[in-house]
VMD Tcl script that builds the backbone (N, CA, C; Angstrom):
set m [mol new atoms 321]
animate dup $m
set s [atomselect $m all]
$s set {name element resname resid chain x y z} {
  {N N MET 1 A 10.822 -0.450 13.802}
  {CA C MET 1 A 11.015 -0.952 12.464}
  {C C MET 1 A 10.339 -0.008 11.475}
  {N N GLY 2 A 11.019 0.382 10.429}
  {CA C GLY 2 A 10.496 1.328 9.447}
  {C C GLY 2 A 9.629 0.647 8.405}
  {N N GLU 3 A 9.112 1.450 7.521}
  {CA C GLU 3 A 8.267 0.973 6.431}
  {C C GLU 3 A 9.074 0.057 5.514}
  {N N GLN 4 A 8.514 -1.133 5.194}
  {CA C GLN 4 A 9.217 -2.091 4.344}
  {C C GLN 4 A 8.527 -2.305 3.003}
  {N N ARG 5 A 7.436 -1.632 2.761}
  {CA C ARG 5 A 6.724 -1.818 1.502}
  {C C ARG 5 A 7.539 -1.270 0.350}
  {N N LYS 6 A 7.431 -1.957 -0.792}
  {CA C LYS 6 A 8.172 -1.556 -1.986}
  {C C LYS 6 A 7.425 -0.503 -2.795}
  {N N ALA 7 A 6.102 -0.436 -2.631}
  {CA C ALA 7 A 5.292 0.482 -3.429}
  {C C ALA 7 A 4.297 1.217 -2.536}
  {N N LYS 8 A 3.929 2.424 -2.949}
  {CA C LYS 8 A 2.964 3.220 -2.202}
  {C C LYS 8 A 1.608 2.524 -2.205}
  {N N ARG 9 A 0.962 2.500 -1.052}
  {CA C ARG 9 A -0.368 1.905 -0.921}
  {C C ARG 9 A -1.428 2.992 -0.963}
  {N N TYR 10 A -2.562 2.657 -1.562}
  {CA C TYR 10 A -3.686 3.570 -1.658}
  {C C TYR 10 A -4.876 2.958 -0.928}
  {N N ASP 11 A -5.485 3.735 -0.029}
  {CA C ASP 11 A -6.666 3.273 0.687}
  {C C ASP 11 A -7.845 3.212 -0.274}
  {N N VAL 12 A -8.510 2.074 -0.291}
  {CA C VAL 12 A -9.733 1.903 -1.073}
  {C C VAL 12 A -10.698 1.074 -0.234}
  {N N TYR 13 A -11.959 1.297 -0.421}
  {CA C TYR 13 A -12.982 0.536 0.299}
  {C C TYR 13 A -13.980 0.044 -0.728}
  {N N LEU 14 A -13.668 -1.134 -1.291}
  {CA C LEU 14 A -14.463 -1.690 -2.370}
  {C C LEU 14 A -14.760 -3.155 -2.112}
  {N N PRO 15 A -15.917 -3.645 -2.592}
  {CA C PRO 15 A -16.161 -5.078 -2.514}
  {C C PRO 15 A -15.179 -5.811 -3.427}
  {N N LEU 16 A -14.761 -6.968 -2.984}
  {CA C LEU 16 A -13.745 -7.756 -3.683}
  {C C LEU 16 A -14.226 -9.191 -3.805}
  {N N GLN 17 A -14.197 -9.754 -4.998}
  {CA C GLN 17 A -14.512 -11.168 -5.158}
  {C C GLN 17 A -13.210 -11.948 -5.040}
  {N N VAL 18 A -13.207 -12.929 -4.145}
  {CA C VAL 18 A -12.028 -13.758 -3.899}
  {C C VAL 18 A -12.369 -15.191 -4.283}
  {N N CYS 19 A -11.549 -15.780 -5.128}
  {CA C CYS 19 A -11.695 -17.190 -5.484}
  {C C CYS 19 A -10.429 -17.908 -5.048}
  {N N ALA 20 A -10.596 -18.866 -4.145}
  {CA C ALA 20 A -9.459 -19.646 -3.657}
  {C C ALA 20 A -9.241 -20.786 -4.631}
  {N N SER 21 A -8.138 -20.723 -5.381}
  {CA C SER 21 A -7.921 -21.710 -6.424}
  {C C SER 21 A -7.419 -23.048 -5.930}
  {N N LEU 22 A -7.180 -23.201 -4.627}
  {CA C LEU 22 A -6.810 -24.518 -4.101}
  {C C LEU 22 A -8.021 -25.421 -3.953}
  {N N GLU 23 A -9.184 -24.809 -3.794}
  {CA C GLU 23 A -10.413 -25.573 -3.592}
  {C C GLU 23 A -10.912 -26.128 -4.927}
  {N N ARG 24 A -11.439 -27.339 -4.901}
  {CA C ARG 24 A -12.063 -27.933 -6.076}
  {C C ARG 24 A -13.418 -28.445 -5.670}
  {N N PRO 25 A -14.525 -27.941 -6.174}
  {CA C PRO 25 A -14.562 -26.830 -7.116}
  {C C PRO 25 A -14.128 -25.532 -6.442}
  {N N THR 26 A -13.696 -24.579 -7.254}
  {CA C THR 26 A -13.215 -23.304 -6.740}
  {C C THR 26 A -14.311 -22.608 -5.945}
  {N N GLU 27 A -13.967 -22.153 -4.745}
  {CA C GLU 27 A -14.914 -21.423 -3.911}
  {C C GLU 27 A -14.675 -19.932 -4.065}
  {N N CYS 28 A -15.752 -19.187 -4.299}
  {CA C CYS 28 A -15.662 -17.736 -4.416}
  {C C CYS 28 A -16.560 -17.099 -3.364}
  {N N TYR 29 A -16.145 -15.959 -2.886}
  {CA C TYR 29 A -16.929 -15.221 -1.895}
  {C C TYR 29 A -16.542 -13.756 -1.969}
  {N N THR 30 A -17.322 -12.922 -1.296}
  {CA C THR 30 A -17.063 -11.485 -1.294}
  {C C THR 30 A -16.316 -11.082 -0.033}
  {N N ALA 31 A -15.306 -10.237 -0.197}
  {CA C ALA 31 A -14.520 -9.689 0.909}
  {C C ALA 31 A -14.509 -8.167 0.746}
  {N N GLN 32 A -13.762 -7.473 1.602}
  {CA C GLN 32 A -13.691 -6.009 1.553}
  {C C GLN 32 A -12.248 -5.573 1.305}
  {N N LEU 33 A -11.998 -5.001 0.139}
  {CA C LEU 33 A -10.672 -4.485 -0.199}
  {C C LEU 33 A -10.405 -3.236 0.634}
  {N N ARG 34 A -9.220 -3.139 1.234}
  {CA C ARG 34 A -8.880 -1.997 2.091}
  {C C ARG 34 A -7.752 -1.138 1.537}
  {N N ASP 35 A -6.747 -1.759 0.918}
  {CA C ASP 35 A -5.721 -0.958 0.253}
  {C C ASP 35 A -5.065 -1.766 -0.852}
  {N N ILE 36 A -4.434 -1.011 -1.761}
  {CA C ILE 36 A -3.841 -1.636 -2.940}
  {C C ILE 36 A -2.585 -0.874 -3.339}
  {N N SER 37 A -1.629 -1.593 -3.911}
  {CA C SER 37 A -0.448 -0.987 -4.515}
  {C C SER 37 A -0.197 -1.740 -5.816}
  {N N ARG 38 A 0.862 -1.383 -6.509}
  {CA C ARG 38 A 1.147 -2.096 -7.759}
  {C C ARG 38 A 1.607 -3.525 -7.514}
  {N N SER 39 A 1.999 -3.837 -6.282}
  {CA C SER 39 A 2.523 -5.186 -6.021}
  {C C SER 39 A 1.708 -5.997 -5.023}
  {N N GLY 40 A 0.678 -5.404 -4.410}
  {CA C GLY 40 A -0.069 -6.178 -3.427}
  {C C GLY 40 A -1.373 -5.530 -3.000}
  {N N VAL 41 A -2.145 -6.288 -2.231}
  {CA C VAL 41 A -3.425 -5.810 -1.706}
  {C C VAL 41 A -3.551 -6.247 -0.250}
  {N N TYR 42 A -4.444 -5.554 0.457}
  {CA C TYR 42 A -4.834 -5.966 1.800}
  {C C TYR 42 A -6.350 -5.945 1.815}
  {N N PHE 43 A -6.954 -7.042 2.285}
  {CA C PHE 43 A -8.407 -7.093 2.358}
  {C C PHE 43 A -8.851 -7.795 3.626}
  {N N GLN 44 A -10.127 -7.599 3.961}
  {CA C GLN 44 A -10.723 -8.227 5.131}
  {C C GLN 44 A -11.684 -9.304 4.656}
  {N N SER 45 A -11.587 -10.475 5.275}
  {CA C SER 45 A -12.341 -11.634 4.839}
  {C C SER 45 A -12.994 -12.337 6.028}
  {N N ALA 46 A -14.219 -12.791 5.835}
  {CA C ALA 46 A -14.891 -13.596 6.856}
  {C C ALA 46 A -14.452 -15.058 6.749}
  {N N VAL 47 A -13.728 -15.381 5.696}
  {CA C VAL 47 A -13.239 -16.739 5.460}
  {C C VAL 47 A -11.749 -16.780 5.761}
  {N N ALA 48 A -11.335 -17.751 6.562}
  {CA C ALA 48 A -9.909 -17.913 6.857}
  {C C ALA 48 A -9.212 -18.474 5.616}
  {N N ILE 49 A -8.120 -17.846 5.237}
  {CA C ILE 49 A -7.347 -18.262 4.067}
  {C C ILE 49 A -5.991 -18.726 4.560}
  {N N GLU 50 A -5.475 -19.781 3.967}
  {CA C GLU 50 A -4.156 -20.273 4.367}
  {C C GLU 50 A -3.058 -19.407 3.763}
  {N N THR 51 A -2.036 -19.115 4.560}
  {CA C THR 51 A -0.874 -18.396 4.050}
  {C C THR 51 A -0.276 -19.213 2.906}
  {N N GLY 52 A 0.048 -18.545 1.817}
  {CA C GLY 52 A 0.605 -19.214 0.646}
  {C C GLY 52 A -0.436 -19.635 -0.374}
  {N N ALA 53 A -1.720 -19.534 -0.032}
  {CA C ALA 53 A -2.780 -19.967 -0.947}
  {C C ALA 53 A -2.830 -19.073 -2.187}
  {N N PRO 54 A -2.957 -19.683 -3.376}
  {CA C PRO 54 A -3.145 -18.882 -4.585}
  {C C PRO 54 A -4.579 -18.360 -4.625}
  {N N LEU 55 A -4.752 -17.107 -5.072}
  {CA C LEU 55 A -6.059 -16.468 -5.097}
  {C C LEU 55 A -6.296 -15.806 -6.439}
  {N N GLU 56 A -7.545 -15.785 -6.862}
  {CA C GLU 56 A -7.966 -14.998 -8.014}
  {C C GLU 56 A -8.871 -13.906 -7.461}
  {N N LEU 57 A -8.521 -12.650 -7.714}
  {CA C LEU 57 A -9.234 -11.512 -7.160}
  {C C LEU 57 A -9.859 -10.696 -8.276}
  {N N SER 58 A -11.066 -10.169 -8.066}
  {CA C SER 58 A -11.687 -9.244 -9.011}
  {C C SER 58 A -12.448 -8.164 -8.266}
  {N N PHE 59 A -12.333 -6.956 -8.810}
  {CA C PHE 59 A -13.068 -5.825 -8.251}
  {C C PHE 59 A -13.204 -4.757 -9.323}
  {N N ALA 60 A -14.142 -3.845 -9.116}
  {CA C ALA 60 A -14.382 -2.769 -10.076}
  {C C ALA 60 A -13.840 -1.468 -9.510}
  {N N LEU 61 A -12.975 -0.808 -10.291}
  {CA C LEU 61 A -12.470 0.517 -9.923}
  {C C LEU 61 A -13.355 1.562 -10.583}
  {N N PRO 62 A -13.955 2.445 -9.799}
  {CA C PRO 62 A -14.770 3.494 -10.423}
  {C C PRO 62 A -13.872 4.480 -11.158}
  {N N THR 63 A -14.396 5.075 -12.200}
  {CA C THR 63 A -13.642 6.101 -12.928}
  {C C THR 63 A -14.205 7.467 -12.574}
  {N N GLU 64 A -13.467 8.486 -12.900}
  {CA C GLU 64 A -13.911 9.846 -12.615}
  {C C GLU 64 A -14.616 10.471 -13.805}
  {N N SER 65 A -14.815 9.720 -14.856}
  {CA C SER 65 A -15.442 10.274 -16.052}
  {C C SER 65 A -16.930 10.523 -15.814}
  {N N GLU 66 A -17.515 11.308 -16.681}
  {CA C GLU 66 A -18.929 11.645 -16.549}
  {C C GLU 66 A -19.831 10.448 -16.824}
  {N N ARG 67 A -19.359 9.526 -17.625}
  {CA C ARG 67 A -20.195 8.371 -17.968}
  {C C ARG 67 A -20.316 7.392 -16.811}
  {N N GLY 68 A -19.408 7.445 -15.866}
  {CA C GLY 68 A -19.508 6.610 -14.680}
  {C C GLY 68 A -19.154 5.148 -14.893}
  {N N ALA 69 A -18.574 4.797 -16.030}
  {CA C ALA 69 A -18.182 3.414 -16.273}
  {C C ALA 69 A -17.028 3.051 -15.342}
  {N N SER 70 A -16.962 1.803 -14.971}
  {CA C SER 70 A -15.867 1.365 -14.108}
  {C C SER 70 A -14.932 0.454 -14.884}
  {N N VAL 71 A -13.778 0.209 -14.304}
  {CA C VAL 71 A -12.790 -0.685 -14.899}
  {C C VAL 71 A -12.735 -1.933 -14.039}
  {N N LEU 72 A -12.912 -3.092 -14.651}
  {CA C LEU 72 A -12.826 -4.351 -13.929}
  {C C LEU 72 A -11.357 -4.737 -13.792}
  {N N VAL 73 A -10.953 -5.050 -12.574}
  {CA C VAL 73 A -9.579 -5.458 -12.305}
  {C C VAL 73 A -9.606 -6.931 -11.922}
  {N N ARG 74 A -8.774 -7.717 -12.578}
  {CA C ARG 74 A -8.614 -9.142 -12.258}
  {C C ARG 74 A -7.154 -9.378 -11.941}
  {N N ALA 75 A -6.910 -10.076 -10.842}
  {CA C ALA 75 A -5.525 -10.304 -10.426}
  {C C ALA 75 A -5.335 -11.719 -9.917}
  {N N SER 76 A -4.187 -12.283 -10.236}
  {CA C SER 76 A -3.743 -13.534 -9.629}
  {C C SER 76 A -2.813 -13.132 -8.503}
  {N N ALA 77 A -3.049 -13.682 -7.322}
  {CA C ALA 77 A -2.285 -13.271 -6.147}
  {C C ALA 77 A -1.989 -14.470 -5.264}
  {N N ARG 78 A -1.186 -14.225 -4.226}
  {CA C ARG 78 A -0.848 -15.262 -3.260}
  {C C ARG 78 A -0.893 -14.637 -1.870}
  {N N ALA 79 A -1.609 -15.306 -0.945}
  {CA C ALA 79 A -1.710 -14.813 0.431}
  {C C ALA 79 A -0.348 -14.938 1.108}
  {N N VAL 80 A 0.142 -13.831 1.675}
  {CA C VAL 80 A 1.443 -13.862 2.344}
  {C C VAL 80 A 1.320 -13.691 3.859}
  {N N ARG 81 A 0.192 -13.107 4.298}
  {CA C ARG 81 A -0.029 -12.940 5.731}
  {C C ARG 81 A -1.524 -12.945 6.001}
  {N N VAL 82 A -1.942 -13.744 6.980}
  {CA C VAL 82 A -3.342 -13.809 7.378}
  {C C VAL 82 A -3.376 -13.713 8.894}
  {N N SER 83 A -4.158 -12.749 9.416}
  {CA C SER 83 A -4.239 -12.612 10.867}
  {C C SER 83 A -5.658 -12.255 11.279}
  {N N PRO 84 A -6.122 -12.815 12.401}
  {CA C PRO 84 A -7.468 -12.486 12.872}
  {C C PRO 84 A -7.549 -11.031 13.299}
  {N N ILE 85 A -8.687 -10.411 13.040}
  {CA C ILE 85 A -8.933 -9.030 13.456}
  {C C ILE 85 A -9.730 -9.101 14.752}
  {N N GLU 86 A -9.150 -8.584 15.808}
  {CA C GLU 86 A -9.770 -8.641 17.130}
  {C C GLU 86 A -10.912 -7.639 17.255}
  {N N GLY 87 A -11.852 -7.937 18.149}
  {CA C GLY 87 A -12.920 -7.007 18.479}
  {C C GLY 87 A -14.091 -7.002 17.518}
  {N N GLU 88 A -14.160 -7.939 16.611}
  {CA C GLU 88 A -15.276 -8.013 15.668}
  {C C GLU 88 A -16.332 -8.986 16.211}
  {N N PRO 89 A -17.615 -8.713 15.972}
  {CA C PRO 89 A -18.667 -9.608 16.488}
  {C C PRO 89 A -18.643 -10.997 15.838}
  {N N THR 90 A -18.200 -11.084 14.597}
  {CA C THR 90 A -18.043 -12.371 13.921}
  {C C THR 90 A -16.591 -12.484 13.486}
  {N N PRO 91 A -16.082 -13.698 13.318}
  {CA C PRO 91 A -14.672 -13.831 12.917}
  {C C PRO 91 A -14.372 -13.077 11.623}
  {N N LEU 92 A -13.272 -12.335 11.647}
  {CA C LEU 92 A -12.838 -11.556 10.498}
  {C C LEU 92 A -11.315 -11.644 10.431}
  {N N TYR 93 A -10.789 -11.774 9.217}
  {CA C TYR 93 A -9.354 -11.946 9.027}
  {C C TYR 93 A -8.806 -10.866 8.107}
  {N N GLY 94 A -7.632 -10.352 8.431}
  {CA C GLY 94 A -6.922 -9.431 7.559}
  {C C GLY 94 A -5.979 -10.245 6.697}
  {N N VAL 95 A -6.044 -10.048 5.386}
  {CA C VAL 95 A -5.236 -10.834 4.445}
  {C C VAL 95 A -4.379 -9.895 3.604}
  {N N ALA 96 A -3.077 -10.090 3.648}
  {CA C ALA 96 A -2.149 -9.383 2.771}
  {C C ALA 96 A -1.743 -10.364 1.677}
  {N N ALA 97 A -1.787 -9.897 0.436}
  {CA C ALA 97 A -1.456 -10.776 -0.687}
  {C C ALA 97 A -0.580 -10.033 -1.688}
  {N N THR 98 A 0.360 -10.751 -2.272}
  {CA C THR 98 A 1.175 -10.185 -3.345}
  {C C THR 98 A 0.501 -10.478 -4.680}
  {N N ILE 99 A 0.601 -9.537 -5.589}
  {CA C ILE 99 A -0.005 -9.702 -6.908}
  {C C ILE 99 A 1.042 -10.286 -7.851}
  {N N ASP 100 A 0.683 -11.413 -8.476}
  {CA C ASP 100 A 1.559 -12.043 -9.468}
  {C C ASP 100 A 1.271 -11.508 -10.867}
  {N N ARG 101 A -0.021 -11.291 -11.159}
  {CA C ARG 101 A -0.437 -10.794 -12.477}
  {C C ARG 101 A -1.691 -9.960 -12.284}
  {N N ILE 102 A -1.812 -8.878 -13.047}
  {CA C ILE 102 A -3.004 -8.035 -12.947}
  {C C ILE 102 A -3.445 -7.628 -14.342}
  {N N ASP 103 A -4.757 -7.662 -14.590}
  {CA C ASP 103 A -5.342 -7.285 -15.871}
  {C C ASP 103 A -6.444 -6.264 -15.626}
  {N N PHE 104 A -6.524 -5.264 -16.498}
  {CA C PHE 104 A -7.570 -4.247 -16.434}
  {C C PHE 104 A -8.488 -4.462 -17.615}
  {N N VAL 105 A -9.778 -4.635 -17.354}
  {CA C VAL 105 A -10.752 -4.909 -18.408}
  {C C VAL 105 A -11.729 -3.739 -18.486}
  {N N ARG 106 A -11.707 -3.047 -19.611}
  {CA C ARG 106 A -12.650 -1.926 -19.800}
  {C C ARG 106 A -13.926 -2.464 -20.431}
  {N N PRO 107 A -15.082 -1.891 -20.027}
  {CA C PRO 107 A -16.354 -2.371 -20.581}
  {C C PRO 107 A -16.498 -2.052 -22.062}
}
mol reanalyze $m
mol bondsrecalc $m
mol representation Tube
mol addrep $m
């Protein structure tokens, strides 16, 4: 089976704040962003997320400027695939999510 992605993915290794909007009160935790495209993300999470769950994601993209300021990225997304990652000492899940809306916030 060939590549089915609609957009090019870029490898990134950044901390990611994940807020599961199905929970009341909303639960937030830190995960590890692994790749991103204009239409989706893949991250690793110690928390199991249900497929189809709406998510609010935030992370900081570093800039290449001399001042070193970063750009805050906020996205509304939906989990489309969740699978356990084998061989880890503690439970870890790979989560693929589609991005519904994305905002870039400059400091």
